[in-house]
C-alpha positions, 0 to 999 in steps of 0.5 A: 161118322158123328163126332161120338164114334170118332171120339171113342174111335180116336181114345181107342186108338190112343189106349192102344198106343200107350198099352203098345209103348209100355210093352214094346218102348224101353227106355232108361230111367233118368238117374233120380238125384237129389244133388245136381251135377258138375258139368265143368268147371271155370278155375276149380268152381264146379259150374252145375246144370241146375246153376245152367238153366238158372242163367238160361232163365235169366236171360229168357226174363231179360230178353222179355223184358227187353223185347217188351220195353225196346221200343214204348209206345204210347198205346202199348201193342205186341210184347210191350201190351203183354209185358204191360199186362202183367206188371200192371195186374201184378201191381194191382194185386199187390197194392189189394193185398199191401196199400199203395204205399208198401206196394209202391216199396215191395213190388219189384222185388216180390216180382223179381222173386215171382218172374224168376221162381215161375221161370226156373219151375217151368224150366222143366217143361223144356223138352232136352231138360234132364234128358241131353247130356253127357254120358259117364261111366259110373260102375259095372252094373248101376246104371245102362248100356249105350247105343249109337244112333246117327253118330251120338250116344243115348242110353238104352234100357240095359244094365251098364257102367253108363249113367246121364249128367244132362247139360240142364236140370231144373233149377228149383230140384236144386237145394242151394237156389230155395235154400238162397231165395228163403235167406233173400226173403227173409233177411230183407224182411228185417232190413225192412222192418229196421228200416222203419221202425229202427232198432225198435223192430227187435223187441218183437224178439228181445222184450225182457218187461216180462216173461210172457213177453220174453216167451212170445220174442223166443217164439218170434225168433223160432217163426223167422228161422222156421220161415227159412226152413218152409220156404225153401223146402215147399218150393225144393219138395214139390218141384224135385217130386214134380220132376220125378213123377213126369220121369215115372209116367215117361218110364212107365208108359213113353206116350201119351200118359205123360202128358196130363201130367205137363199140364199138372205141373204148369198149375204146380209151378205157378202156384209155387211162384205167386205163394212164395212171392205172396208170403214174402210181400205178407212178410214185408207188410207185417214187419213195418206195420205198426201194431200200437198204431192200428191198436189206437186207431181201431180203439178211437173208431170204436169209441166214436161208434156210441156217439155217432148211434146217439146222433143218428 
């Protein structure tokens, strides 16, 4: 059998299995909630499933760095080579964007944000996330029925009073997390600007020299506030929509159809982490740059051009 016939045969079998799974396999649609569910409480403090997943992501990053640096060698190999390749590549990119001095100062924060957001985004791809948890009663007719298999309870696609509260939920689908990250990014940007420019940094927001500058200052205040909203809702919206997409595709066709969307979520998760980190770096550079010096340097270079042309 030729390779073309094999491809057609395999594709046909997959399509038939997908169709049969849609007709025969009925699975309940997980509860779609914008609010993370509490799993347990400690001293009156509720521990949510998104917080548990965030701690697991932090633990993974810690273990990755620990394994990659526990036995440093002059010629890196294995985990050390992998970690150094990621860090070195990211640092070189940060230097290209921000310059050597700014990259050295702000790379630790920007790289930490990138790794944290990336792992938080990709947690949604792990088996068991949003699907394993505690079954609780919510009211007759508003949930699903329960059956037992090998001593374990599971929801079935029939009306009932039960719903699942997962042990782990994608951290980036918790608006508390994304707003917190946005506040860290924006507030640290202001701190960096004050460290470099002193109290003169606030002149970009409050400039009473003329009405135009005063109006521009108001726009700057609105812009900084909008950054918090943009950072938090962009990340939250993309990841929440991706999670819902995986839910719905699995609910409609349990076999195979969801696989391309997993690949899409790998890409989206990386892009969102990259955008969050690179925008933080760019805003930091803009906050600490001296516009007056840049203008004077550009004017000096323009003044020197006619002389150079005459001499040539």
